[in-house]
N, C-alpha and C positions, 0 to 999 in steps of 0.2 A: 504493500500500500504506500510505500515511500514516494513513489512517482506521483501519486495522486495528492500528496501533501502540498505539492506546488500550486494546487488550485485554491488553497486556503485564502490567499489574498483576494481572490475573486469572490469567494463566499463572504468575506468581510466587507467587500465593496457593496454587495447587495444584501447586507445582513437584515434589513427591514423586510425585504421580500421573503427572505428565508424564514425569519421569525413569524411573519404573517402566515406563510404557507404551513408551518408546523402547527400553528393555532387552528387554522382551518381544517387541517387533516384530523386533528383531535376532535373537533366538533362534528365533522363529517362522519367519523367512526362512531362517535357516541350516538348520533341520531340514526345511524343505520341499525343499531342494536335494539333501541327502545321499542320498535314495533313488535318485536317478539313477545314482549310481555302482554301487549294488547291482543295479539293473536291467540295466546294461551287463554286469556280471560274470555275472549269471544267464543272459542271452542268449548270452554267450560260452561258458558251460558247456554250454548246449544245442547250440550250433553244434559244439563239440568232440565232444560225444557223437554227434551225427549224422554227423560226418566219420569216426568210427570210430578215432580216434587213441587210443593208450594201451592199457589193459587189455582183458579179454574183455568181451563184450556184457553178461553178467550183472553183472560188477563195475562196468562203466560205468553201467548202469541204476541200480544201487544207489547209486553215488556221486552220480549226477545227482539222484536222488530226495532224498538227504540235503542236497545243495547247495541245491536249490530250496526245501526246507523251511526251511533256515537263512536264505536270502535273503528268503523270504516273511515269516519272523518278524521279520527286521531291518527290512524295509520297513514292516510293520504297526506295529512298535514306534516307528519314527521318525514315522510318520503320527499315532500317538496322542500322542506328545510334542509334535509340531507343533500338533495340535488343542488340546492343553492350553494351550500358550503363546499361541495365537490367541485362546482364550477369555479368558486373563488380559490380553492386549493390549486387547481390547474392554472388559473390565471396568475398565480403568484409563483409557484415552483417551476412550472414549465416556461413561463415568461422569463423568470430568472435564468434558467438554463440557456435560453436563446440570447439573452444579454451577455452571458459569460462566453457563449460560443462566438458571438460577434467580437468581443474583446480579445479572445484568444486567437482568432484568425487574424485580426489586425496586428496583434503583438508578433505573431509568427511572420506575417508578411513584412512588417517593418524590420524585423531581425534579419530576414532573408536579404533585404536590400543593403544591409550593413556589411554583409559577409564578403570576403575577398574572392578574386577569381579562382584561386587554388581550391577553395571549397566547392565551387561549381564544376571544376574539372574532376573532382573526386566523386561527386554525386550526380545521379541522373535527374533529368527534369521530371520524369514520371514519378520518381521517389519523392521529390520535393512537393509535387502536386498532391500526391497521395497523403502525405502527412498533414497538409493544410486543409484537406477536404475530408477524406475518409477517416483519418485518425481523430480529427477534431469532432466529427460527427459521432464517433464511438464514445469519445470522452463526454460529449453532451448527454448521451444516454445515461451515463453515470450521474452527471450533475442534476438531470431532470427526472426522467422516469424511474431510474433505479432508486434515487433518494426518496422520491414521492411514494413509491410502492413499499420501500423499507419502512418509512414512517407509518404508512397506512397499515401495513402488516402488523407492526408492533402495537399500535393503538387498538386496531380492530381485534386482534387476537387477545390482547390483554383484557379489554372490556368484555368481549364475548365469553372468554373463559371465566371471568368473575361472575357473570350472570349464570353461566351453565353450572358451575360448582355450587353456587348459592341455591340452586334448585335441587340437584341430586348428584352426589359425587360419583356413585357407581355408574350411573347412566352416562355421565360426562366422560369418565375414563374409557368405557367401552366404545362409545361413539367416536372418540378421538383416536382409537387404536390404529386405524388404517392411515392416519394422516402422516406420520413419519415416513412410512413406506411411499406415500404419494410424493413427499418432498424429494426423497432419494430418486424415485423414478423420473420425476420432472427434471431433476438436476442431470441425470444421465442422458436423458433425451436431448436437453439443451446443449450438453457438451458435444454430443454427436452432431447436432445441428450446426454448432459453431465450427467444428472441425470441417464439416463438409461445405459450410458456407465459405470458409477460407479457400478451399479448393476451387469452388465456383468462382470466387472473386479473382483468384490467381489466373484461372483459365480465361475469364472475361478480360483481364488486363492483356493477356497474350493475344486475344482476338482483336482488341482495340489497337494494340501496337502493330499487328499485322496489317490491319485496315489502314492505319495512319501511314505506314511505310508504303503501302500499295498506292494510295492516293497521291502521296508526295512524290513517289518515283514513277508515276504513270508514264511519263515520256520514255523513261528507260525501258519499262516493261514492253511498251508498244514497239520501241525501236528493235528490241530483241525478239519480239513475237512470242512472249511468254505469258500472255493473258490466261490461257487455259491452265497452265501449270500453277500459276498463282491462285486461280480460282479453286483448283484442287487442294492447295495448301489451306485456303480459307475454309473450304468445306470440311477438311480433316480436323481443323481446329474447332469449328462449330460443332462437329460430331462429338469431340471430347467434352465440349461444354454441355451438350445435351446429356451425355452420360453422367457428368458430375451433378447436373440439376436433377436428374432422375433419382440418383442416390439420395440427394437432399430431400426431395419430396416424399420419398418412402419413409424417411425418419419423421418428417413433419406430420405425416398421416397417422403416426402413433399417438400424437399428443392428446387430441380431444377424446378418442376412445379410451385411452388409459385414464384420463382424468375422470371421465364419466363413470367408468367402472369402479374406481375407488370411492367416488362420491356416492355411487349407488350402494356400495358396501356399507358406508357409514350410515346412510339413510335406512338401510335394512336393519342394521343393529339398533338404531334409535327406535324404529317401529317395534322390533321384536322385544328388546329389553324394556322399552317404555310400556308396551302392551302388558308385559308380565307385571310391571309395577302398578298399572291400573287395576289388573285383576286382583292383585294383593291388597289394593286399597292404599298403597303407599304414594301413588302419583295420580294426578287428575288427567283426564283424556287430553286436555289442552297442552300438557307438557310434551306429548309426542309431536304435535304440530310445532310447538316452540322449538324443539330440538332439531326438527327437520329444517326449520328456518336458520338455526345456528349453523348447521352443517353446510348449507348452501352459502351462508355468509362467510364462513371460514375457508371455503374451497379455493377461491381465487387468491386471497392473501397468502395462504400456505403454499399453493401451487406456484405463486410468483417468487417464492424464496429461491428455488432453483434457477429461475429466469434471471433474477436479480444477481445472484452469485455469478452467473455466466457473464452478465453485462459488466459487472465490476472487474472480472478477470480480463475481459477484452479492453475495457477502459484503461486498466493498469498497463497492459502491453502497449496500447496506443499512446498513452501519456509518456511512457518511457521513450518511445520513438520520437515523440515531439521534443522531449527534454534533451535528447541526444543532440539535437540541432540548436535548441535554445541556449544550451550551455556552451556552445562553441563561441569563443571570444573572437570578434572581428579582428583580423590582423591589421586593418587600417582604421585607426581611431583618432579623434581629435585629442590633443593634449589638454591638460587642465586649463591653460590660458591660451587657447588657439587665437591666432591673430587674423584680422581681416583688414588688409591695407586699403586705405581710402583711394589711393591712386596707384595704378599698375602700369609700369613702363614697359615690361615685357623682356627684361634681361634674363637670360637663362644660362646657368653655369653648371656643367657636369664636372664633379671633382672625383676622379679616380673611381668611377662607378663600375661595379660588377654586379651581375645578377645570375643566380642559378635557380632554375625551376625546381621546386621542392619535390615534385612527384617523379619527374623523369631524371633529375640530376644533371640535366643539360645546362652547361654554362653559356648563357646567351650573350652576355657582355663581359669583357675582361678589361678592367682598369681603363675605362673610357673617360677621357677628359676633354672638355671643349667649352668655349664661351661663345654665346650667341648674343650679339648686341641688340638693343631695342630696335624694332622695325626691320631687322635683317631677315632675309630669306635664305634658308639653308636647304639644300637638297641632299638627302641621304640615299646613297645607292649601295648596292651589293647583291651578291648572289642569294638565292633562297636559303633561309636558315642562318643568315649572317648576323641577326640580332637587330635589324632595322626597326621592326614593329615594337620590340621591347622598349626602345627609347620612348615611343609615344605612350605606352602603358605606364612607364615609370613617371613621365612628366605629369600625367593625369592622376598620379598616385593611386592607380588601381592595384599597385603592389609597390613595396618599398625595396630599394637596393639591398642586396646582400652585404655589400661593402660600399664605402664612399657615400656621397650625398649630392643632392641636386638643389641648387639655389635659384629662386626667382626673385629678382630685384634685391639680391643680397641676403635673402632670408631662406633658410632651409625649409623646403616645402613641408617637412614634418611639423614645423611650427605654424604653418598656415591652417586656417579653418578649411576642412576638406571640401565642403560645399562651395566656399568662396573660390578655392583654387580651381575646381572643375568648371565653375561658371566662367572663369577667366580664360579657359582653354576651349576653343571651338574644335571639336574632333570629328573627323570623318573616318570611321574604321574600315578595315578591309571588307568586312561583311556589311554591306549596306542594308541594315535592318530597318524596315518600316513597319509601323503599327497598322492594324486593320481599321483604318479611319480614312477620311478624305485626304487628298493631296495637300490641300490648304492647311489642314490641321497638322499634318506631318511636318510641313515646312515651319509652321508657327510653334512647333513643339519646343518647350523650354523657355519661352518668353511670353509674357502676358500683354505686351504692348503692341503686338503685331496685328495690324488691320489688313484687309484684303489687298489694298494698294501696295503695302509694304511687302506682303507675301509675293505678289506678282513681280515686284521690282527685283527681289532676290532670286526668283525663278528665272527672270531674264538674265541675271548675272551668271547663273549656273547653266544657261543655254538649255533649259528644259521647258520654258514657258510655251514655246511654239508647239511642242509635242502635247502638252497638257491641254491647250486650247483646242487641239484636234479631237479630244475625247468628247462624247455627247454631253457629259455633265461638267466638262472643264475642270476647274480646281475643286469642285465638289465630288469628283470621282472617288469612290472608295477603292483603295488599292488592294484589299483582300489580305489574307493572312500572309505576313512577312513580305507584303508588296508583290504578291504573285502575279497580279494583272499587269505589272510593268516589266519592261525589259531590264536586263542587268545595267545597261548604261543609263536608263531613265532613273532607276533606283539610286544609282550613285550620284546623279546630278541633283535629285531631290535631297539626298543626304548632305550634299555640299551647300545647297540653299539653306537647309535647316541649321547647319553649323554657322553660316555667315550671318544669319538674321539676328543672332545674339550679339553681333558686333563685338566679338571678344578681342582682347589685346594680344592674345596668342592663338595660333592656329596650327593644328596638326592634320595633315592629309596623308593617311596611310594607304598608299596604293589606291587612291580614291577614284582614279579614272582608268583603271585597268580594263573596264568593259566598254570604253568608247574608242572610236577611231583616233588616230594620231592627230588629224587636222582639228577635230572637235576638242581634243585635249589641249592643243596649243591655243586655240581660240579662247577656251575657258580660262586657262591659266594666264593668258595675256590680259583678259578682262579683269581677272582677279588682281593682277599686279597693279592696275590702276586704282582699283577700289579698296585695296587693303594696305594702302600706303601707311606706314607707321605701325603695322601689325607684325609682330614677330612670327614668322611662318617656318614650319618644319615640314618639308615635302618629302615623304618617304616613297620611293618608287624603284621599280626595276627597269622601267623604260626611260631612256635618256632624252626624250623629246622635249622635256621641260627644263633642261639644265641651263639653257640660255637665260632663264629667269633668275638663276641663283646668284646671290652675292658670293657664296662659297659652296663647295661640294665636299661632303664627307663620304669616304669609301670605307665600308666595313667588310671584314672577312673573318668569319668564325668568331664574331664578337669583339674583334680588335679593330681599332681605327688605324687603317694601313696607309691611307692617302688623304690629303686635304688640300684644297686649292680651288681655282676657277677652272672652267671647262677648257679654256685655251691653254692653260698650263698643264693640266692633268693629261690631256689627250696626247701631248708630246712626250710624256714620260712612260716608259714601259711599265706595265702593271695591270691590275684588275680593271681599272677604269678604261684604259686604252683598249683592253680586250673586249669589254662590254660594248664600247662604242663601235669598234670594228665589226663585231658580230651583228649589231643592230643597224649599222650603216655600211654595208659592204662596198658601196660605190663611192664612199667618201675618201 
């Protein structure tokens, strides 16, 4: 139960809903028991009338009629009051569980966003989604229904047993004899249900993953003509899901017959033993009806013990999974007195920076040192895996250097407020990710001041406005999941417009134009050169078509800065840069 203790602060936050719920459970349980007394008295009145005791037949009939009307009204009134308190019980405890579910999901989501890239490399997206959805839902079942039924079982059982034993101890003990066996059977059934439910959910996840991969890679499947084979794979997975569901339904089918059998056994005992008590004169006939009512009243609370135990076990496992991630400390955090500079010039200094990826052990940068003056444009080139993209990730402080430090305007970026630093750097990553929203909203992402005219002006700057206006809905076109409705080049240009509209003092373009043709790339970068005057720009690329825009060029090889200079100087010196230039410009 230790994992569930982490929910205590949430219970304290909603303590008044919790206390109110407990109070309403007590009242609901009490008013559910009281009708039994009036049922007994009503049956006794009928038995007395049938036996012919007391007044004349006419008077007995009239008195019986009045008595039954009175008892019916009392029972109906108590049932209405019980229903009211049951409603209030659910409105407090279940609503409290929904509030806590909402808070827990928000806490997990906020924590996810604080975690570093290494965490996301170690954990799959599906697992992250499952913990914030399925695991939180299972935890809510403990917070709400499990808690509610536990309280209801405790109060209802306690009050009912008090009434039963106050009437007759022997009859109470014999009537309750099958109940422990009922609890054990229900627990075993629900344990099997949980085990088979997990198997069903696992297979359902496999089906969903297969379907998602199929739809995402549909072009590849069609290109290789493998639609039938993939359909057979899906049918095979669906067949396994059907078999798992069939095993689950067979166990589910045991629940109600088993419960009715054991309830019937308790009812039979109440009638048999109670009937003997009536014959002996020890009990009144109404006691039999009263105990049948008690048996039915106790059935669900006692049967729910096994269900509640199962829910608690599942919630414990789910909360442990949630805590595993909530207890991960973000590698990138603000220091106690993080600074937010009022004015940012954009000077960037790398001092002996090294970085080794923790999971793979690959050293991406080795003792890299450089100074970029405010407003300077630097082009970083090198072969694949030379560490170019790592520079952009470190500057954005998506990860911290293993050794060395990075300074912006003379201040170590670890002293900066993380949000302020990232807002100061406009970044276009290699993977041009777009949200499933309109093109205008994607461009305006990250700034609250952007109106339509500003969005369109930056779309013009990124050479994507003409393409967008060609769509039926123009800038209101929804791009679909991950921008699937746009070409690779269009996505990259929308990403550039999104980065520039923030008007950042520093800009990182990480191979941001790899999907556009060379002429378009030159046009875009030439236009940028005019518009980003005064902006410190870091252009990371493998293509050398933009090098004429650079104030300086850095050449990386296996994480080491091997060459530095202008295009005209580097092309004349034997080395990696000259090799790349010759390969890309064979006629030069």
